[in-house]
C-alpha positions as CSV (number, residue, x, y, z in Angstrom):
1,M,42.9,-3.7,6.9
2,V,42.9,-7.1,5.3
3,G,40.3,-9.6,6.7
4,E,37.9,-6.9,7.9
5,P,34.4,-7.1,6.5
6,M,33.4,-4.5,4.1
7,T,30.9,-2.0,5.3
8,V,28.2,-0.2,3.3
9,G,26.8,2.8,4.9
10,G,28.2,1.7,8.2
11,E,26.6,-1.8,8.0
12,S,28.6,-5.0,7.5
13,A,28.0,-6.7,4.1
14,V,28.1,-10.2,5.6
15,P,25.1,-9.7,7.9
16,R,23.2,-8.2,4.9
17,R,24.0,-11.2,2.8
18,R,22.8,-13.4,5.7
19,K,19.6,-11.5,5.9
20,T,19.1,-11.8,2.1
21,G,19.8,-15.6,2.3
22,I,17.3,-16.1,5.1
23,F,14.7,-14.1,3.2
24,V,15.2,-16.2,0.1
25,A,15.0,-19.4,2.1
26,L,11.8,-18.3,3.8
27,S,10.3,-17.3,0.4
28,V,11.2,-20.7,-1.0
29,V,9.6,-22.5,2.0
30,L,6.4,-20.4,1.6
31,V,6.3,-21.1,-2.1
32,L,6.6,-24.8,-1.4
33,I,3.9,-24.7,1.2
34,A,1.6,-22.9,-1.1
35,A,2.4,-25.4,-3.9
36,I,1.6,-28.3,-1.5
37,V,-1.7,-26.7,-0.4
38,V,-2.7,-26.1,-4.0
39,A,-1.8,-29.7,-4.9
40,D,-3.6,-30.9,-1.8
41,V,-6.8,-29.0,-2.8
42,G,-6.5,-30.1,-6.4
43,L,-6.0,-33.7,-5.6
44,R,-8.9,-33.6,-3.0
45,A,-11.2,-32.2,-5.6
46,Y,-10.2,-34.8,-8.2
47,A,-10.6,-37.6,-5.6
48,E,-14.0,-36.3,-4.6
49,E,-15.2,-36.2,-8.3
50,K,-13.8,-39.6,-9.0
51,A,-15.3,-41.1,-5.9
52,S,-18.7,-39.6,-6.8
53,S,-18.5,-41.1,-10.2
54,E,-17.5,-44.5,-9.0
55,M,-20.1,-44.6,-6.3
56,A,-22.8,-43.8,-8.8
57,S,-21.7,-46.6,-11.1
58,S,-21.6,-49.0,-8.1
59,L,-25.2,-48.4,-7.1
60,P,-27.8,-51.1,-7.7
61,D,-29.9,-50.9,-10.8
62,T,-32.9,-49.8,-8.7
63,V,-31.1,-46.8,-7.4
64,D,-30.5,-43.6,-9.4
65,G,-29.3,-40.1,-8.7
66,K,-26.2,-37.9,-8.3
67,I,-24.0,-38.3,-5.2
68,D,-21.8,-35.5,-4.0
69,V,-18.7,-36.6,-2.1
70,K,-16.7,-34.5,0.3
71,I,-13.4,-35.7,1.9
72,G,-12.8,-34.1,5.4
73,G,-9.6,-33.9,7.4
74,F,-6.8,-31.4,7.3
75,S,-4.5,-32.8,4.6
76,F,-5.7,-35.0,1.8
77,L,-2.1,-36.0,0.9
78,Q,-1.3,-37.1,4.5
79,Q,-4.5,-39.1,4.8
80,Y,-4.0,-40.7,1.4
81,L,-0.5,-41.8,2.2
82,S,-1.7,-43.2,5.6
83,G,-4.2,-45.3,3.7
84,S,-7.3,-44.0,5.4
85,F,-9.5,-40.8,5.3
86,D,-10.8,-39.4,8.6
87,Q,-14.2,-38.6,7.3
88,V,-16.1,-38.8,4.0
89,T,-19.5,-37.2,3.5
90,L,-22.0,-38.2,0.8
91,D,-25.0,-36.1,-0.1
92,A,-27.8,-37.2,-2.5
93,P,-30.7,-34.8,-2.2
94,G,-32.5,-36.3,-5.2
95,L,-31.9,-40.0,-5.0
96,S,-34.5,-42.5,-6.3
97,V,-34.7,-46.0,-4.8
98,D,-37.1,-48.3,-6.7
99,G,-38.7,-45.2,-8.0
100,V,-39.1,-43.8,-4.4
101,P,-37.6,-40.3,-3.9
102,V,-35.2,-40.1,-1.0
103,D,-33.0,-37.4,0.4
104,A,-29.8,-39.0,1.7
105,H,-27.0,-37.8,3.9
106,V,-24.2,-40.2,4.7
107,V,-21.2,-39.8,7.0
108,A,-18.4,-42.4,7.0
109,T,-15.4,-42.4,9.3
110,G,-12.2,-44.4,8.9
111,V,-12.6,-44.8,5.2
112,P,-9.7,-46.9,3.6
113,T,-8.2,-45.8,0.3
114,D,-8.6,-49.5,-0.7
115,L,-12.4,-49.9,-0.7
116,S,-12.0,-53.7,-0.7
117,K,-11.3,-53.1,3.0
118,P,-14.2,-52.2,5.4
119,V,-15.1,-48.7,6.5
120,G,-14.9,-48.1,10.3
121,A,-18.4,-46.7,10.7
122,V,-21.2,-45.4,8.5
123,S,-24.2,-43.3,9.6
124,A,-26.9,-42.4,7.1
125,R,-29.9,-40.2,7.4
126,L,-32.8,-40.7,4.8
127,T,-35.8,-38.5,4.5
128,L,-38.9,-39.7,2.7
129,S,-42.3,-38.0,2.0
130,E,-45.6,-39.5,3.1
131,D,-46.2,-40.9,-0.4
132,A,-42.7,-42.4,-0.5
133,V,-43.2,-44.0,2.9
134,N,-46.4,-45.6,1.7
135,S,-44.6,-47.0,-1.4
136,V,-42.1,-48.7,0.9
137,I,-44.2,-49.7,4.0
138,E,-47.5,-51.5,3.7
139,V,-49.7,-52.1,6.8
140,P,-51.8,-55.2,6.4
141,G,-55.4,-54.2,5.6
142,S,-54.7,-50.5,5.5
143,A,-55.2,-48.2,2.6
144,A,-52.3,-45.9,3.6
145,L,-50.2,-44.6,6.5
146,T,-50.6,-40.9,7.5
147,L,-47.7,-39.2,9.2
148,D,-48.1,-37.0,12.2
149,N,-45.9,-35.8,15.1
150,Q,-43.9,-38.9,16.0
151,A,-47.0,-41.0,15.3
152,V,-48.7,-42.6,12.3
153,G,-52.3,-43.3,11.5
154,Y,-53.7,-46.3,9.6
155,D,-57.1,-48.0,9.1
156,G,-58.4,-51.5,8.7
157,S,-61.4,-53.7,9.5
158,I,-62.3,-56.6,11.8
159,T,-65.3,-58.8,12.5
160,L,-66.7,-58.6,16.0
161,L,-69.9,-60.4,17.1
162,G,-70.8,-60.9,13.5
163,L,-70.5,-57.2,12.8
164,S,-67.9,-55.8,10.4
165,L,-66.1,-52.9,12.1
166,H,-63.8,-50.4,10.5
167,Y,-61.1,-49.0,12.7
168,L,-58.9,-46.0,12.7
169,V,-55.7,-46.3,14.8
170,T,-53.0,-43.9,15.9
171,A,-49.8,-45.7,16.7
172,G,-46.4,-44.8,18.1
173,V,-43.3,-45.8,16.1
174,S,-40.0,-47.4,17.0
175,V,-37.4,-49.4,15.2
176,T,-35.5,-52.7,15.5
177,A,-32.5,-53.5,13.4
178,D,-34.5,-54.4,10.4
179,S,-38.1,-53.3,11.0
180,V,-40.3,-50.3,11.8
181,V,-42.6,-51.2,14.7
182,L,-46.1,-49.7,15.1
183,T,-47.6,-49.8,18.6
184,P,-51.3,-48.8,18.7
185,E,-52.0,-46.0,21.2
186,T,-55.6,-44.9,20.4
187,A,-58.4,-46.3,18.2
188,K,-61.9,-45.6,17.0
189,L,-64.3,-48.2,15.7
190,T,-67.1,-47.4,13.3
191,A,-70.1,-49.6,12.4
192,G,-72.2,-47.8,9.8
193,S,-73.1,-44.4,11.2
194,A,-72.2,-45.4,14.8
195,V,-68.8,-44.4,16.2
196,V,-67.4,-46.2,19.2
197,D,-64.4,-44.9,21.3
198,A,-62.3,-48.0,21.6
199,S,-59.4,-46.5,23.4
200,G,-60.1,-48.4,26.6
201,A,-60.5,-51.7,24.7
202,L,-57.6,-51.3,22.4
203,N,-56.1,-54.7,23.3
204,A,-59.3,-56.4,22.3
205,V,-59.2,-54.7,18.9
206,L,-55.5,-54.7,18.1
207,D,-53.7,-56.9,20.6
208,R,-50.2,-56.7,19.3
209,S,-47.6,-54.3,17.8
210,I,-47.1,-54.6,14.1
211,P,-43.4,-55.0,12.9
212,L,-43.0,-53.9,9.3
213,C,-39.7,-55.4,7.9
214,V,-37.6,-53.2,5.6
215,A,-34.5,-55.4,5.4
216,N,-35.1,-56.0,1.7
217,Y,-34.4,-52.3,1.1
218,L,-31.1,-52.3,3.1
219,P,-27.7,-53.7,2.3
220,Q,-26.8,-56.5,4.5
221,G,-25.0,-55.3,7.6
222,V,-26.9,-51.9,7.7
223,E,-29.3,-51.5,10.6
224,L,-32.1,-49.1,11.5
225,K,-31.1,-46.9,14.4
226,S,-33.9,-44.3,14.8
227,L,-37.0,-43.0,13.1
228,S,-38.4,-39.5,13.4
229,I,-41.9,-38.6,12.2
230,V,-43.3,-35.1,11.4
231,P,-46.5,-34.2,9.5
232,G,-46.0,-35.3,5.9
233,S,-42.5,-36.9,6.1
234,A,-40.3,-39.4,8.0
235,T,-36.5,-39.4,8.6
236,V,-34.8,-42.6,9.3
237,T,-31.2,-43.0,10.6
238,L,-29.2,-46.1,9.6
239,G,-25.9,-47.3,10.8
240,A,-23.2,-49.9,10.1
241,S,-19.8,-50.9,11.4
242,D,-16.9,-52.5,9.5
243,F,-19.0,-52.2,6.3
244,T,-17.3,-52.8,2.9
245,V,-18.5,-50.2,0.4
246,D,-18.1,-52.1,-2.8
247,E,-20.4,-53.1,-5.6
248,A,-21.2,-56.5,-4.2
249,S,-22.0,-55.2,-0.7
250,L,-24.3,-52.4,-2.1
251,R,-26.1,-54.8,-4.3
252,T,-26.7,-57.5,-1.6
253,V,-29.7,-56.6,0.4
254,G,-31.3,-58.3,3.4
255,T,-34.3,-60.5,3.4
256,C,-37.7,-60.3,5.2
257,P,-39.4,-63.4,6.6
């Protein structure tokens, strides 16, 4: 009869064509999604490599090393088009700052695609060996700092009642925005072969905490947040908000009084 759909093996040809059309449409959609994902991954990798190269070229002359950049978030394309990346991670396990070896791990959030605009927040973790710490921090009158469990040791000398005394101090550590602060906890005085336990008279020997400014090693706007000490090494955490990551900002460091 005219107008009736053809049947093949008892099945209407029209529904079969519809099924085929739906299958083709789904296939095209899947291919497009795959292409977008591949493009997204490729662009992300290219952007990470380019950012790593540009970051290295923007470092001050006193800083040297390779920086690996990772861009987080679900879709690179979507973030790029929005003008901001959710999270960017920088790793520099072999960085050298003024000849001082440093392991660096940096996490930045709210990173604009236009780096002339400020980053929302930056948190950095730097790990230094005992030798590296001593090349950065100098305690007045002390030969060197020794690092222990959340404490440091240092030595020096004073004159008491006409007698030159050598002292060994164990101090706790804390930080302010621009300084590492040593607070004496225990001490021993030595005069020749004599050894005096000066723990009870510590205030008479060392009557104040010692702030050690490190602002001249930090870009302006970057602050110390915490300091962790273990035998042989120290890990410091830094932070900054609304920090512009450009050449001028990275090259402009703070000053110490």
